[in-house]
C-alpha positions in Angstrom: 129.6 -79.5 11.5 129.1 -80.3 15.2 131.5 -81.3 17.9 134.4 -79.5 19.4 138.1 -78.8 19.2 140.2 -79.5 22.3 143.7 -78.0 22.7 145.9 -79.7 25.3 149.1 -78.1 26.7 151.6 -80.9 27.5 154.5 -78.4 27.9 154.5 -74.7 28.3 158.1 -73.9 29.5 160.7 -72.3 27.3 164.5 -72.8 26.9 165.0 -75.7 29.3 162.8 -77.9 31.5 162.7 -77.1 35.2 161.7 -79.5 38.0 161.7 -77.0 40.9 158.9 -77.0 43.4 158.3 -73.3 42.7 157.5 -74.1 39.1 155.1 -77.1 39.5 151.7 -75.3 39.2 152.5 -73.9 35.7 154.7 -76.9 34.9 158.3 -77.6 34.0 158.1 -79.4 30.7 159.1 -77.7 27.5 156.8 -76.9 24.5 154.3 -79.5 23.3 150.7 -79.0 22.1 148.0 -81.5 21.1 144.9 -80.6 19.1 141.9 -83.0 18.9 138.8 -82.3 16.8 135.9 -84.2 15.6 136.8 -83.6 11.9 140.3 -85.0 12.4 140.8 -88.8 12.5 144.5 -88.7 13.5 146.8 -87.2 16.1 147.8 -83.6 15.6 150.9 -82.6 17.7 152.8 -79.4 17.6 156.4 -79.3 18.9 158.4 -82.0 20.6 159.6 -80.5 23.9 159.8 -82.7 27.0 156.0 -82.6 27.3 155.9 -85.0 24.4 157.0 -87.8 26.7 153.9 -87.5 28.9 151.7 -87.3 25.8 153.2 -90.5 24.5 152.6 -92.3 27.8 149.0 -91.0 27.9 148.4 -92.4 24.4 149.7 -95.8 25.3 147.9 -96.0 28.7 144.6 -95.1 27.1 144.8 -97.3 24.0 144.7 -94.2 21.7 145.5 -94.2 18.0 149.2 -94.1 17.2 149.0 -92.4 13.8 149.2 -88.7 13.1 151.2 -85.7 12.1 153.7 -83.6 14.1 154.5 -80.0 13.2 157.8 -78.7 14.6 158.2 -74.9 14.7 162.0 -75.1 14.7 164.8 -77.4 15.8 166.0 -75.7 19.1 166.5 -78.1 22.0 163.4 -77.1 23.9 161.2 -78.0 20.9 162.9 -81.4 20.3 164.0 -82.7 23.8 161.0 -85.0 24.0 161.4 -86.6 20.6 163.6 -89.6 21.6 161.3 -90.3 24.6 158.0 -90.5 22.7 157.1 -94.2 23.2 154.8 -94.5 20.2 157.8 -94.1 18.0 159.0 -97.5 19.3 155.8 -99.3 18.2 155.5 -101.2 14.9 151.9 -100.3 14.4 152.5 -96.5 14.7 152.5 -94.1 11.7 153.7 -90.5 11.8 154.6 -87.7 9.5 156.9 -85.0 10.8 157.1 -81.5 9.3 159.5 -78.7 9.9 160.3 -75.4 8.1 163.4 -75.6 5.8 166.6 -75.1 7.8 169.0 -73.6 5.3 171.4 -76.5 4.2 170.1 -79.2 6.4 167.0 -81.3 6.0 164.4 -82.2 8.6 165.5 -85.8 8.7 169.2 -84.8 9.1 168.3 -82.6 12.1 166.5 -85.5 13.8 169.2 -87.9 12.9 171.7 -85.6 14.5 169.5 -85.1 17.6 169.5 -88.9 18.0 173.0 -89.6 17.1 175.2 -91.8 19.3 177.0 -88.7 20.5 173.8 -87.4 22.3 171.5 -90.4 22.7 172.0 -94.2 22.8 169.1 -95.0 20.4 169.5 -93.8 16.9 166.6 -92.7 14.7 166.9 -95.8 12.4 166.2 -98.0 15.5 162.6 -96.5 15.8 160.0 -99.0 14.7 157.2 -96.6 13.7 156.5 -95.9 10.0 157.9 -92.3 10.0 158.6 -89.8 7.3 160.2 -86.4 7.9 159.5 -83.5 5.6 160.7 -79.9 5.2 157.4 -78.0 4.9 157.9 -74.9 2.7 155.6 -71.8 3.0 152.1 -72.4 1.5 149.0 -74.2 2.6 149.0 -77.9 3.3 145.4 -79.3 3.0 144.9 -82.4 5.1 141.9 -84.5 6.0 139.7 -82.3 8.2 142.1 -79.3 8.5 144.7 -77.1 6.8 148.0 -75.7 7.9 150.0 -72.7 6.8 152.7 -70.5 8.4 154.5 -67.2 8.4 158.1 -66.8 9.3 158.7 -65.8 12.9 161.4 -63.5 14.1 163.8 -65.9 15.7 167.4 -67.0 15.6 166.8 -69.9 13.1 164.1 -70.3 10.5 160.9 -70.7 12.6 157.3 -71.1 11.8 154.2 -69.4 13.3 151.6 -72.0 12.4 148.0 -71.4 11.5 145.6 -74.3 11.7 142.1 -74.0 10.2 139.7 -76.6 11.6 135.9 -76.5 10.9 135.8 -72.7 10.5 138.0 -72.1 13.6 141.5 -70.6 13.5 144.3 -71.6 15.9 147.7 -69.9 15.7 150.8 -71.2 17.5 153.9 -69.0 17.7 155.9 -69.9 20.8 159.2 -68.4 19.6 158.7 -65.0 18.0 160.3 -61.7 18.9 158.0 -58.8 18.3 160.1 -55.6 18.1 159.7 -53.2 21.0 159.2 -50.4 18.5 158.4 -49.9 14.8 161.0 -47.1 14.2 162.5 -48.9 11.2 160.6 -49.8 8.1 161.6 -53.4 8.5 160.2 -53.6 12.0 157.0 -51.9 11.0 156.5 -54.2 8.0 157.0 -57.3 10.2 154.5 -56.1 12.8 151.9 -55.4 10.1 152.4 -58.8 8.5 152.0 -60.4 11.9 148.9 -58.5 12.7 147.3 -59.5 9.4 148.3 -63.1 9.9 146.7 -63.4 13.4 143.6 -61.2 12.7 140.4 -62.6 14.0 142.0 -65.8 15.3 139.9 -67.8 17.7 143.0 -68.7 19.7 146.5 -67.1 19.4 149.1 -69.0 21.4 152.2 -66.8 21.6 155.6 -66.3 23.2 155.5 -64.2 26.3 158.7 -65.3 27.9 159.9 -61.9 29.1 158.6 -58.8 30.7 159.5 -55.4 29.2 162.5 -54.8 31.3 163.9 -58.3 30.7 163.3 -57.9 27.0 165.4 -54.7 26.8 168.4 -56.7 28.1 167.7 -59.6 25.6 167.0 -58.0 22.3 167.8 -60.4 19.5 167.3 -63.5 21.6 164.1 -64.4 19.6 161.5 -63.9 22.3 158.8 -61.4 23.1 157.7 -59.5 26.2 154.1 -60.1 27.1 153.3 -56.4 27.3 154.3 -55.9 23.6 152.3 -58.9 22.5 149.2 -57.4 24.0 149.9 -54.0 22.6 150.4 -55.4 19.0 147.4 -57.8 19.1 144.7 -56.0 21.1 143.1 -54.5 17.9 143.3 -57.7 15.9 139.9 -59.3 17.0 141.5 -62.2 18.8 139.1 -64.2 21.0 141.7 -65.9 23.2 145.3 -64.8 23.7 147.3 -67.6 25.4 150.8 -66.6 26.6 153.3 -69.5 26.7 157.0 -70.4 26.6 157.5 -69.3 30.2 161.0 -68.5 31.3 162.5 -71.3 33.5 163.1 -68.7 36.2 159.4 -67.6 36.2 157.9 -69.0 39.3 154.3 -70.0 39.9 153.9 -66.9 42.2 155.3 -64.6 39.5 153.1 -66.1 36.7 150.0 -66.1 38.9 150.7 -62.4 39.6 150.9 -61.8 35.9 147.5 -63.5 35.4 145.9 -61.4 38.0 147.4 -58.3 36.3 146.0 -59.4 33.0 142.5 -60.0 34.4 142.4 -56.5 36.0 144.1 -54.4 33.4 144.6 -56.1 30.0 141.4 -57.9 28.9 140.2 -55.1 26.6 140.4 -56.2 23.0 140.3 -59.9 23.8 137.6 -62.3 24.9 140.2 -63.7 27.3 144.0 -63.3 27.9 146.1 -65.4 30.2 149.4 -67.3 30.9 148.7 -71.0 30.3 149.5 -73.9 32.6 150.9 -77.3 31.7 147.9 -79.7 31.5 145.4 -77.0 30.8 142.7 -77.6 28.1 141.0 -75.1 25.8 137.7 -76.2 24.2 136.2 -74.6 21.1 132.7 -75.6 20.0 132.2 -76.4 16.3 128.8 -75.6 14.9 
């Protein structure tokens, strides 16, 4: 199999979008990822943060296909804020399947209906013109045309997926909201870390939550997010080729994140082919052979 996989970051911010001048280099849009690959003849989108709006405009402006699948990690605002603003949803010719991990007593479609209820937004979900189906995606492997998807449960405040995509022999893992415990003093914490290590082992790309630093994390335990130092400590022996840190805190400025990238280059590359904090608009290319 020849060709390439391209991973495009349309939003890399966590919690809330930010439009401050000091955030513009790394970007202010919340989480949205697009994967394109020669074996896949449809759109593959992960999460629907505010970056989804720009992706939709790009698709329409470049006459791209308007059919595909969207995998949502969980229904928090910063992963759904762009959903009502995705213009392909308002096109008759569009076709989309939306997947989300089961959320206790509420279905995927009920969550999206609530998100687009009149209380919060003037256009309700039944007014969208695209052929759309929303499904709760239970653990297991979903085999699709040209790729497969599975997930493990993240440590977050609601049921949340860490997705694993297998495409042409390459493995891409996306876990933007996952709290790695600062220690493994308890059996439960140790078991989770070992499960996580096994799940991400030998990934070509691991895209992971790095919202906090160590000092910030100590003050925010239980918020469902990791500190970047702990992510590196846990994964440096897992054979990961690219570690991509994302879900940047809205108060993390460009200068701060650039400083972290310089620190990573000088002190934390061991164990990885490459490790960095990603910018909105950045692309990662993986060759297929």
